[in-house]
N, C-alpha and C positions, 0 to 999 in steps of 0.2 A: 482380355486382361487390361488392354489399353483403356477400355471402357470403364473399368474399375478405377483406374488412376484418375480419369477425367471426373468421375462421380466423387471421388475423394477430394479432388481439388475444389469442386463446387461446395461440398459440405464444409470443408475446413477453411476455405478462403485464405489459404496461406501456402507456404511451401510444404509439399507432401513428399514423403520418402517413397520414391517410385520403386525402389528395390523391394520394398515390403509388399506392394501390390502386384508387381510384375518383375520377378526375379529372373532376368534374361540369362545370367551366367549359370544359375542353378539349372534352369531348363535345358540349356545347351549341354551341360555335363550329363544330365539324365538322357538326352537324346544320343550322345556319343556312347554312353554306357550300354544302351539297349539297341543300338544300330545294327550290330551284327549278330545279335541273339535271335534264335528262332523260337517262335511261339508254338507251343504244342496245340494243334487244332483237333487232334483226335480225342474222342471221348474215351474215358477209361472203360476197360472191359469189365463188365459186370456179369457174373455167372447167373443164369436163370435159376429161380427157385422153383423146385417142383413140389407138388402137393403130396407126392408119395415119398416117404423117407427111404433112403438107401439102406440096404441091408448087406453087410459084409458077409461073405460065405464062410469066412474063417471064424467068425464069432458064433459061439454056441449059446443058445438061449435056454435058460431053465424055465420050465413051466411051473407056475404056481398051482398049488392044490386048490380045488374049488371050496369055497367057504359054505359050510352047511348052515343055513339060517332056519331056525325053528319057525313054524307057522304062528301067527298071532292068535291069542285066545279069543273065544267068541265074545263079542262086545254087543250090548243091547243097543237098539236104535234109540236116538234121542226122542224124548216125549215133548211135544209142543202143546202147551196148554193155552188155547185161545179163549176158552170160555172163562178162565179165571182172571183175565185181564180186566182192570177197572174200566168202566165206561163202555163196555161192549154193547150194551142195550141202547146206545145213543145213535146207532146207525151212521157214525162218522168214521171216516177213514183214519188211518194212523197219522197221516200228514195233517189232517184237519185237527185232530186232537193235540198234536204237537204245536201247531202254529197259532191256533185260535185261542183267545181268552175264554174264560169260563162263560161269560155272557154271550159271546159270539158262538160258542159251542151249543148253547141252549137254542139260539135262533136258528142255527144250521140244522139241528136235530128235528126242529119243528117243520122245516121245509120238506123233509124226506118222509 
């Protein structure tokens, strides 16, 4: 704190209120106040958490009835129509068809 006073004197180049930077009286009061007090160094006791919940023997649990769910009706398998897609005779992959321009698609189909 004495260093702070010296730094303030350098910056201000005048008379500095030393009590603002180094309040000796206030620090002495705080020292007297806490001189005879004991600091608690013990950590607070924390109960361990178990992953198994405790069950009290006095509590009676009621069992819920099983829910009867009817089976799903028969659903047909989806039909994938690959032959009906436009441009399937070009021998291009779907990625090539999506990314290439029409002129580039013609050039790529000639290579294969």
